[in-house]
C-alpha positions in Angstrom: 10.0 -8.4 -12.9 9.8 -11.8 -14.6 10.5 -14.8 -12.4 12.9 -17.5 -13.7 10.7 -20.4 -14.7 13.6 -22.8 -14.3 13.9 -21.7 -10.6 10.2 -22.5 -10.2 10.6 -25.9 -11.8 13.6 -26.6 -9.5 11.7 -25.5 -6.5 8.8 -27.8 -7.5 11.2 -30.6 -7.5 12.3 -29.8 -3.9 15.4 -27.6 -4.5 15.2 -25.2 -1.4 17.9 -22.9 -2.9 15.7 -22.3 -5.9 12.8 -21.5 -3.7 15.0 -19.1 -1.7 16.0 -17.4 -4.9 12.3 -17.0 -5.8 11.7 -15.6 -2.3 14.4 -13.0 -2.9 12.8 -12.0 -6.2 9.3 -11.5 -5.0 9.3 -10.9 -1.2 9.4 -7.1 -1.5 6.4 -7.0 -3.9 4.4 -9.3 -1.5 5.3 -7.1 1.4 4.2 -3.9 -0.4 0.8 -5.5 -1.3 0.3 -6.8 2.3 1.3 -3.4 3.8 -1.1 -1.5 1.6 -3.9 -4.0 2.2 -3.5 -4.3 6.0 -2.0 -0.9 6.9 0.3 -2.5 9.5 4.0 -3.3 9.0 4.1 -6.1 11.6 1.0 -7.9 10.3 2.2 -7.4 6.7 5.5 -9.2 7.6 3.6 -12.0 9.4 1.3 -12.5 6.4 4.2 -12.6 4.0 6.0 -15.1 6.1 2.9 -17.3 6.3 2.4 -17.0 2.6 5.9 -18.2 1.9 5.5 -21.1 4.3 2.3 -22.1 2.6 3.8 -21.7 -0.9 6.9 -23.8 0.1 4.7 -26.6 1.3 2.4 -26.4 -1.7 4.7 -25.6 -4.6 4.6 -29.2 -5.9 0.9 -28.7 -6.6 1.6 -25.6 -8.9 0.4 -26.7 -12.3 1.9 -23.9 -14.5 5.4 -22.7 -13.6 4.8 -19.5 -15.5 2.0 -18.6 -13.2 4.0 -18.7 -9.9 3.6 -14.9 -9.3 -0.3 -14.9 -9.6 -0.4 -18.1 -7.6 1.6 -16.8 -4.7 -0.3 -13.4 -4.8 -3.5 -15.4 -4.5 -2.1 -17.1 -1.4 -1.2 -13.7 0.0 -4.6 -12.3 -0.8 -6.3 -15.2 1.1 -3.9 -14.6 4.1 -4.7 -10.9 4.1 -8.4 -11.6 4.1 -8.0 -13.9 7.1 -6.0 -11.3 8.9 -8.7 -8.7 8.3 -11.3 -11.2 9.5 -9.3 -11.6 12.7 -9.3 -7.8 13.1 -13.1 -7.8 12.9 -13.4 -10.6 15.4 -11.0 -8.9 17.8 -12.4 -5.4 17.2 -14.0 -5.0 20.7 -10.7 -5.9 22.3 -8.3 -3.6 20.3 -7.9 -0.1 19.2 -7.6 -0.1 15.4 -5.6 3.2 15.5 -2.7 1.1 16.9 -2.6 -0.9 13.7 -2.7 1.8 11.1 0.4 3.8 10.1 -0.6 7.4 10.0 1.4 10.2 8.4 2.8 11.3 11.8 4.1 7.8 12.3 6.0 7.8 8.9 9.7 8.5 9.4 11.7 10.7 7.0 13.4 7.5 5.6 10.0 6.1 4.5 8.4 9.3 3.4 10.2 10.7 0.4 8.0 13.7 0.3 4.6 15.1 1.4 3.1 13.7 -1.9 3.8 10.2 -0.8 2.0 10.7 2.5 -0.9 12.3 0.6 -1.1 9.3 -1.7 -1.0 6.9 1.3 -3.8 8.8 3.0 -5.9 8.6 -0.2 -5.2 4.9 -0.5 -6.2 4.3 3.1 -9.6 6.0 2.4 -10.4 3.3 -0.2 -12.2 0.1 0.6 -10.0 -2.9 1.0 -10.8 -4.5 -2.3 -10.4 -1.2 -4.2 -7.0 -0.6 -2.5 -5.8 -4.1 -3.4 -6.8 -3.8 -7.0 -5.1 -0.4 -7.3 -1.9 -1.7 -5.6 -1.8 -4.8 -7.8 -2.4 -2.9 -11.0 -0.6 0.4 -10.6 2.2 -0.4 -8.2 2.8 -4.1 -9.0 2.0 -4.0 -12.7 -0.5 -6.9 -12.9 -3.1 -7.0 -15.6 -6.7 -7.0 -14.8 -6.9 -10.6 -15.9 -4.2 -11.6 -13.5 -5.8 -9.6 -10.7 -9.1 -11.3 -11.3 -7.3 -14.7 -10.8 -5.5 -13.5 -7.7 -8.6 -12.1 -6.1 -11.0 -14.7 -7.4 -13.3 -12.1 -9.0 -14.8 -11.9 -12.5 -12.5 -10.0 -14.9 -15.2 -7.5 -15.7 -15.7 -6.7 -12.0 -12.0 -6.1 -11.6 -11.8 -3.8 -14.7 -14.8 -1.7 -13.7 -13.6 -1.5 -10.0 -10.2 -0.4 -11.2 -11.6 2.3 -13.5 -14.0 3.6 -10.9 -11.4 3.5 -8.1 -8.8 5.4 -10.1 -11.4 8.1 -10.7 -12.3 8.2 -7.0 -8.6 8.3 -6.1 -7.9 11.1 -8.5 -10.8 13.2 -7.0 -9.5 12.5 -3.5 -6.0 13.6 -4.5 -7.3 16.8 -6.2 -9.2 17.8 -3.0 -6.1 17.3 -0.8 
């Protein structure tokens, strides 16, 4: 989905309704990325909310209105990394199983079929950066160049990780 550049310009000038319209256009995509990255719906919602607050406060600093989507995805990526760091710091105090949605936790409304659960399981077996690259590329449609900007990684690294991760994912799915 292409965001309306005029809405971005208006939001930069302080029009809160334009920012709300941008929110409506991109919130679901941000939530999906956060959920696949963190594996926890509550934390995903929190991270997306924090991302929009930060974006609202900083939109005036956005240089190129056409790059709003990669810009806000980068903010989300940083927020997700911070949340993961907090998991690590709190690890002795929490049970990580409470934070990961397992196939038995998936309701019939969210699980269209057993294939979806199998894919989610396979995604959860990937490393965090691998999962993020696959989600941004395959599910969200970002190019490897855009992903490299969002994740602050060299373009070649993103391309090779995406290639290797897709092979790894395919092998995992074939074994299931």
